[in-house]
N, C-alpha and C positions, 0 to 999 in steps of 0.2 A: 555528493552524498556517499557516505561510506557504505560498503556492501555488508549485509548481514549474512555471511556465509553459513552461520549456524542455522538460520531459517531455511535456506535452500538445501542444506544437507538433510534436514528432516523430510523434505518433500521431493528430493531429486529422483527417487524411484517410483513416485506415485503415478498411477495410470489415470487418475481422476483429475482432469484439468479442463479448462475452457480455452478455446482458441479465438483470438480476436485478429481480424485482418488489419493491415496498415490503414490508419485513419479512423478506425472504429472507436466510438466512445465506450469506454469501460465503465466509467463512473461519471455521472453528470452533476455538476454543482447545483445544490438546492434540492436534489432528489432525496428520497428516503433511502436509508442504507441498512441492510441487515447482514452484510457479508464484507469481509476484507479479502485481499488477495496477496499471494506470494508470487512474484514473477519467476516462473520456472525458466523462461527464455524470452528474449525480445527486449525492446526498449519502449518506455512509456513517458509521455510528456504530461506534467502536472501544471494546470493553469488555475489561477484564482482571479476572478473578475476580469477574465480575458487576457491576463498577463501570465506568461510562462514563469513559473517559480522553481521548477526543478525538472531534471530528466532522470528517470530511474531505469535500472536494468536488472539482470539476473540476480536473484537473491534479495532484492528489495521488496518491501511490503507497501501496500497502499490500502486506504479505506479502513484503517484500524480504529479510527475515532468512532466509527459507526457501532463498534462493538463495546465501546467504553462509555458512550454518552447515552443520554435519555431521549432517544428518538429525534435528535436534532438533525436538520438536513445536512447533506454532504457539503463540505466546505470548499471543495475544489473539483475540477473536471480532470479526468485522466483519459488521455487518448493514446492509442497504440501508434507508435512511430513505425515500427516494423511488425511483422507477424509476431504475436505474443501468445505464449502458453501460460495461463494464469491458474494457480491453485486456489479455488475458493475456500474460505474458512468462515463458517457461520458461528453463531454464538456458542452452540453446543460443542462444536469441535474446538473452538478457542478455549473454552473452559477446561476441556480435557487436556489440551496442550499445555496450558499454564500449570495445571496440577501435576501432570506426568513429566513435563520437561521445563522446569523452572527457568532455565537460561533463555527459553523462548520469550517468556514474559519480560525478562531483563532486556533482551534485544528490542522488543517492541517499545519499552520505555526509553531506551537509548535513542531509538529512531525518532520518537516523538520529541524528546528533548533537543535533538539535533535540528529537527525541522522548526521548532519554536525559536531557537537561537538564529537560525537562517532567516526566518521571517522577520525577527526583530532587527537583524542587521540590514535587511532590505528596506525596512520601514525607516530606519534612522539614516540610511544613505541618501534619502531624497533631499 
């Protein structure tokens, strides 16, 4: 996964973040979602239906679909591999970011496109 350095640059000096211990579930597949995260530090494993689909690190985002969809359940589980510092972004903050920092919205769209292509490649590789 390519790193979205622009996302981490926006949040690198923020003092408002959540800490997850190694092995902690950050997002549970099937749960309701009202927040996305930017990984300030640490590594996160993404799993779908019990299968590892990606490993994310500093500057990556996760949970973004929960802010773009209509109350659909989470599509994947995210677990901390290492201690993680995660910047939570709720819908209000997300709307502010995309209005004030348009490249943030473009980065989110690029990440979603990359993940869709990655999932398509995994599905056709079977």
